[in-house]
Every structure is written in structure tokens, then in C-alpha cells.
C-alpha positions in Angstrom: 0.0 0.0 0.0 1.5 3.3 -1.1 0.6 5.9 1.6 1.0 9.7 1.3 0.2 12.2 4.0 -1.4 15.6 3.6 -2.0 14.7 -0.1 -3.3 17.1 -2.7 -6.5 15.9 -4.4 -6.3 18.5 -7.2 -5.3 15.7 -9.6 -7.9 13.3 -8.3 -11.1 15.2 -9.2 -12.1 16.3 -12.6 -13.8 19.5 -11.2 -10.3 20.7 -10.4 -11.1 21.5 -6.8 -7.8 22.5 -5.0 -8.4 20.5 -1.8 -6.4 17.9 0.1 -6.9 14.8 2.3 -5.2 13.9 5.5 -4.0 10.6 4.0 -4.0 9.0 0.5 -3.6 5.3 0.1 -3.3 3.4 -3.2 -2.9 -0.4 -3.9 -2.1 -2.3 -7.0 -3.7 -5.7 -6.4 -6.5 -7.5 -4.7 -3.9 -9.4 -2.6 -2.3 -6.2 -1.4 -5.6 -4.7 -0.3 -6.7 -7.9 1.5 -3.4 -8.2 3.3 -3.4 -4.6 4.4 -6.8 -4.9 6.1 -6.2 -8.4 7.4 -3.1 -7.1 9.2 -4.9 -4.1 10.6 -3.0 -1.5 8.6 -6.1 0.6 8.3 -6.3 1.1 12.0 -3.3 3.5 11.8 -5.0 5.7 9.2 -7.2 8.7 9.9 -10.9 8.3 9.5 -13.3 8.6 7.8 -12.4 6.4 4.9 -13.4 7.3 1.3 -12.7 5.2 -1.8 -12.6 7.1 -5.1 -12.1 6.3 -8.7 -10.9 9.1 -11.0 -13.0 11.6 -9.2 -15.1 12.3 -12.3 -18.4 12.3 -10.4 -17.3 14.0 -7.2 -17.5 17.5 -5.8 -15.1 17.9 -2.8 -16.7 20.6 -0.7 -13.5 21.2 1.3 -10.4 19.4 2.6 -11.1 15.7 3.5 -10.1 15.0 7.1 -9.7 11.2 6.7 -8.1 8.7 4.3 -8.8 8.5 0.6 -8.2 5.1 -1.0 -7.7 4.5 -4.7 -7.4 1.3 -6.7 -4.5 0.8 -9.1 -5.8 -2.6 -10.2 -5.7 -2.4 -14.0 -6.3 -5.4 -16.3 -8.7 -6.7 -18.9 -9.0 -10.4 -19.6 -11.4 -12.9 -20.9 -13.2 -15.2 -18.5 -13.5 -18.9 -19.3 -16.9 -19.6 -20.9 -19.2 -21.9 -18.9 -22.5 -21.1 -20.7 -21.8 -22.8 -24.0 -23.3 -19.7 -25.8 -20.9 -19.0 -28.7 -22.2 -15.5 -29.3 -21.5 -14.4 -25.7 -18.1 -13.6 -24.1 -17.5 -12.8 -20.4 -14.7 -10.3 -19.8 -13.3 -9.1 -16.4 -11.7 -5.7 -15.8 -9.9 -4.4 -12.8 -11.5 -1.6 -10.9 -8.7 0.9 -11.7 -9.0 0.3 -15.4 -10.1 3.6 -17.1 -13.6 2.9 -18.3 -13.1 4.2 -21.8 -10.0 2.0 -22.2 -12.4 -0.9 -21.6 -14.8 0.4 -24.2 -12.0 0.7 -26.7 -10.7 -2.8 -26.0 -14.2 -4.2 -26.7 -14.6 -2.2 -29.9 -11.3 -3.3 -31.3 -12.3 -6.9 -30.8 -15.7 -6.5 -32.4 -17.5 -7.0 -29.1 -20.9 -5.4 -28.5 -22.2 -4.0 -25.1 -20.5 -0.9 -23.8 -20.1 1.1 -27.0 -22.9 3.6 -26.2 -21.0 4.3 -22.9 -17.8 5.3 -24.7 -16.1 8.5 -23.6 -17.5 8.6 -20.1 -14.6 9.6 -17.9 -13.8 7.6 -14.8 -12.8 4.1 -13.9 -14.5 0.7 -14.1 -15.0 0.2 -10.4 -16.7 3.6 -10.1 -18.9 2.7 -13.1 -20.2 -0.3 -11.2 -21.0 1.9 -8.2 -22.6 4.7 -10.0 -24.4 2.7 -12.7 -23.2 5.1 -15.3 -25.5 5.6 -18.3 -25.6 7.4 -21.7 -27.5 7.3 -25.0 -30.0 4.6 -23.9 -27.6 2.3 -22.2 -26.7 1.8 -18.5 -23.8 -0.1 -16.9 -26.3 -2.6 -15.6 -27.0 -3.6 -19.2 -23.6 -5.1 -19.6 -22.5 -6.2 -16.1 -22.8 -9.8 -15.0 -21.2 -9.7 -11.5 -19.1 -7.4 -9.3 -16.2 -8.7 -7.3 -15.7 -6.8 -4.0 -13.5 -6.7 -1.0 -15.6 -6.9 2.2 -13.9 -4.6 4.7 -15.9 -6.3 7.5 -14.9 -9.9 6.8 -11.6 -9.1 5.1 -12.5 -11.4 2.2 -13.4 -11.0 -1.5 -16.9 -12.0 -2.6 -18.7 -12.0 -5.9 -22.0 -10.1 -6.0 -24.4 -11.0 -8.8 -26.0 -8.4 -10.9 -29.4 -9.0 -9.3 -28.0 -8.3 -5.9 -26.4 -5.0 -6.9 -29.9 -3.4 -6.9 -29.1 -1.2 -9.8 -31.4 1.8 -10.4 -31.1 5.2 -12.1 -27.5 6.3 -11.1 -27.8 4.1 -8.1 -26.7 0.7 -6.6 -26.4 -1.2 -3.4 -22.8 0.2 -3.2 -24.2 3.7 -2.8 -26.9 2.6 -0.3 -26.8 -0.1 2.3 -23.4 -1.4 1.4 -21.7 2.0 1.2 -18.3 1.9 2.9 -18.3 -1.8 3.3 -17.6 -3.1 -0.1 -14.6 -2.0 -2.3 -14.9 -3.0 -5.9 -11.8 -4.9 -7.1 -13.0 -6.0 -10.5 -16.1 -6.3 -12.7 -17.3 -9.1 -14.9 -19.2 -8.1 -18.0 -21.1 -10.1 -20.5 -20.5 -9.0 -24.1 -21.9 -10.1 -27.4 -20.2 -11.2 -30.6 -23.6 -10.7 -32.4 -24.5 -7.2 -33.5 -26.8 -5.6 -31.0 -26.6 -1.8 -31.7 -28.8 0.4 -29.4 -30.1 3.2 -31.6 -33.3 4.3 -29.9 -32.1 7.3 -27.9 -32.3 10.8 -29.3 -30.7 11.2 -32.7 -28.3 8.3 -32.3 -30.0 6.4 -35.1 -29.7 9.3 -37.5 -26.1 9.8 -36.6 -25.3 6.1 -37.1 -27.1 6.1 -40.5 -25.0 9.1 -41.5 -21.8 7.4 -40.4 -22.7 4.3 -42.5 -23.3 6.5 -45.5 -20.1 8.5 -45.0 -17.9 5.4 -44.6 -19.6 3.2 -47.1 -19.9 0.3 -44.6 -22.9 -2.0 -45.1 -23.5 -2.5 -41.4 -22.5 -1.1 -38.0 -19.6 -2.4 -36.1 -18.8 -1.7 -32.4 -15.9 0.5 -33.6 -18.1 2.6 -35.8 -20.8 2.8 -33.2 -18.2 4.0 -30.7 -17.1 6.7 -33.1 -20.7 7.8 -33.5 -21.1 8.1 -29.8 -17.8 9.9 -29.2 -18.6 12.4 -32.0 -22.0 13.1 -30.3 -20.4 13.5 -26.9 -17.6 15.7 -28.1 -20.1 18.0 -29.8 -21.9 18.6 -26.6 -19.7 18.0 -23.6 -16.6 19.7 -22.4 -13.4 17.7 -21.9 -12.5 17.6 -18.2 -8.8 17.8 -19.2 -9.5 21.2 -20.8 -12.1 22.7 -18.4 -13.0 21.4 -15.0 -16.3 19.7 -14.7 -17.9 16.5 -13.4 -20.2 15.8 -16.4 -23.9 15.8 -15.8 -24.3 17.6 -12.5 -28.0 16.9 -11.9 -30.2 13.8 -12.3 -33.1 13.9 -14.7 -36.2 14.3 -12.5 -38.9 11.6 -12.6 -42.2 13.2 -11.9 -45.9 12.3 -11.8 -47.9 12.9 -14.9 -49.6 15.9 -13.3 -46.3 17.6 -12.9 -45.3 16.9 -16.5 -48.7 18.3 -17.7 -47.9 21.5 -15.8 -44.5 21.7 -17.6 -46.2 21.1 -20.9 -48.7 23.8 -20.4 -45.9 26.2 -19.6 -44.0 25.3 -22.7 -47.0 25.5 -25.0 -48.0 28.9 -23.6 -44.5 30.1 -24.5 -43.7 28.3 -27.8 -47.1 27.4 -29.2 -49.6 24.5 -28.9 -47.6 22.3 -31.2 -44.5 22.4 -29.0 -43.4 19.0 -27.7 -41.5 18.9 -24.4 -38.8 16.3 -24.4 -39.6 13.5 -22.1 -39.5 9.7 -21.5 -42.1 7.4 -20.1 -40.8 6.1 -16.8 -43.7 3.7 -16.2 -46.4 3.6 -13.5 -47.7 7.0 -14.4 -44.3 8.8 -14.1 -42.4 10.8 -16.7 -38.7 11.6 -16.9 -37.9 15.1 -18.0 -34.4 16.1 -19.1 -32.9 18.3 -16.5 -30.9 20.0 -19.2 -34.2 21.2 -20.8 -35.5 22.6 -17.5 -32.3 24.4 -16.8 -32.1 25.9 -20.2 -35.7 27.2 -19.9 -34.6 29.1 -16.8 -31.9 30.9 -18.8 -28.8 29.2 -17.4 -27.3 27.9 -20.6 -23.9 29.6 -21.1 -24.2 31.5 -17.8 -20.8 32.8 -16.5 -20.1 34.3 -13.1 -16.4 34.8 -12.2 -14.8 31.4 -11.8 -17.9 29.3 -12.5 -20.5 28.8 -15.2 -22.9 26.6 -17.1 -21.6 25.0 -20.2 -22.8 26.8 -23.4 -23.6 23.6 -25.2 -24.9 21.4 -22.4 -26.7 23.2 -19.5 -26.5 20.1 -17.4 -22.8 20.6 -16.9 -21.5 23.1 -14.4 -17.9 24.2 -15.1 -14.8 25.5 -13.4 -14.2 28.3 -15.9 -10.8 29.5 -14.7 -9.5 26.4 -12.9 -9.6 28.5 -9.7 -13.2 27.9 -8.6 -13.8 27.1 -4.9 -16.3 24.4 -3.8 -18.4 27.2 -2.3 -18.7 28.9 -5.7 -19.9 25.7 -7.4 -22.4 25.0 -4.6 -23.7 28.6 -4.7 -24.4 28.2 -8.5 -26.0 24.8 -7.9 -28.4 26.2 -5.3 -29.4 29.1 -7.6 -30.2 26.7 -10.5 -32.2 24.4 -8.2 -34.2 27.3 -6.8 -35.0 28.8 -10.3 -36.2 25.4 -11.7 -38.4 24.9 -8.6 -39.8 28.5 -8.8 -40.8 28.1 -12.5 -41.8 24.5 -12.7 -42.3 23.3 -9.1 -39.8 20.5 -9.8 -36.9 19.8 -7.5 -33.5 18.9 -9.0 -31.1 16.7 -7.3 -27.4 16.4 -7.9 -26.0 13.4 -9.6 -22.5 14.5 -8.6 -21.6 13.2 -5.1 -20.8 15.9 -2.6 -17.9 15.0 -0.2 
């Protein structure tokens, strides 16, 4: 275990918050992590404990008084097939493997599954915790099982997908098992048979345009990945260029009556033929894009000193100068939440975890 005291977290969060932790601990293998806890090494470290990935979905609200753990377990390997299904392939990836490296690895081998999740920053272990999602696909659509270190029993266990309790940007690892399980690797089930997901937004149109441009007869995982990356790059800022944590807010899921109120507002403003973007969430509930709500309130492209709202994607709050403080981000967050509630009566909730 590599341990560093009074460690800067500036390079460990994509928002670029210039904060630090009392202690930073990184390990490179499952065996190293298990031995450290079994021998009581954690007892000498300051609490509380926090395990992070690449910090792409975090907002540090100040210096962290305890120990930040990070996985350096990086590998991708095929898992021996026990199903007898020739069109399927199980692949295991270490928790510290950058998620987009895994997506690239699959695309290069003609394997379908995570291509719509290409370009999402962060690491594979965090993807399993967060249940990342984009363009009609979620992590739960490709995961088979998650291997975790149990900090209580000091042993590694495999948790089946059904027991991960995946929901919208949620999992058991964020709820009842938070702090107990540390993801060490993830097993995903991929397909050799073409299964493109084209039903979200203008993904189908973009894919058809890519086929026409390249002259290919059918989509491949590599071409589908390129389509998704082109869409992302046209809308979302690169955290390496401007500090951000991606989608800051969750898309609200509201009763039909709340959606009707939003629709009436929009049609009074844009005409009776205007269609509010929405998705049927089942059981009488509707999911409304938070980005649309925020844009209606005039926040798109907003700038105030060190912080702002991205000019192409209002769901993304940005550290404009690289010098923003946590308080400045939080102040902007609160203003956006208040304005959306004042106009639509809908409460926004952050997707980004506040630490």
C-alpha cells in the first residue's frame, strides 16, 4: 500500500477543486488490499475512509479529514466460458481500469455491449458503483457480476448483478453497502452478435449518417463507438480542458400531473404544437431532461467569475478559470435548483456526489 500524508486531491477530481486529504492510500492488487486490512493496517490511518475512482463524479466541498483510498488494479481479460453460448463472451476488468479503455478494448475486438457508454470519464470500479449511463444504455445492461473486497470480513466476494440493486444512477454500493464493499473487478457479458442500441435521441440518424459516409454496409462496435464519441464531443466539455464532473443533476422523474404543468408552460411560451422532451418512466411517471428545464430558466452559457454553465450542455457546471472554490460551485448549484423549482415546481437533485 502506497501511503501519502497531507496529499493534494487536485489531480484526483475532474472538477479541479484544489483541496487535500489527511492521507492518501493506493494499492495495485487484490492481494495487497486484502493483506493490508487483514493485518490491521487501516487502524493507523485517519478516519473517515473514502474510496474514489478518477473523481469524475465528485465535488469535494473542502479538505477531506480522513483517508482516501484508490485502486490501481488495472487489467482486462477474458473469463473462461461456462455457458456454451458462442455469441457471448465474459470479460473481467480491474476496478482501476479507465472505463473508456475498456470500451476501446471491446470495440477493437468486435464485441458489443458498452459502445454507447464510450467516452464517459472515470474508472471501471466507479462505473459499477454509479451505474453510469448514456444514450439509452446503462452499466447494468452489460454487467454480470461485481467482485468486491468486504472490509468487515476481510474477504473477497462476488456479487451477482441481481443483488447489486441497480437503479437510475444508483446501486447497493451507494446505499446499504456503502463503505463496506470495495470493488476490485467487474465481470461483464458481451456479445459477438451485433446488438446496436439506436433508440435514444438522434443516435439512429447519426449512425445512419456514419454508415453513408464510410460506405460500410453494417454497423460495427468500432463505428458505433465513433458515432457516440462524436456526439459527446459536440456537446460535452473535456475535463482535461475545463474542470467539470459531467452531468451535474439527475433527470427528474415526476408524476404525470407535474409533466402536464410543464407542458402547459412550454406551450404557452412556444405554441400549442411544442413537444416537451420526455421519456415514459412507467407507473404514471415521466422523466424530463434536467438540461431542458435548466435551459428554460436561462442558465445555458451563464458565467459568473470562476464558475459557469456550459454553453452547449446546460446540465454541466464548469470551473471556468480552474480556480473555482467548492463554495462557488455550490452557490451556483443552489441558484439553479431554486430557479427550476420556482418556475416548474420540480426539485432537481445532484448526480454528482458531494464529499
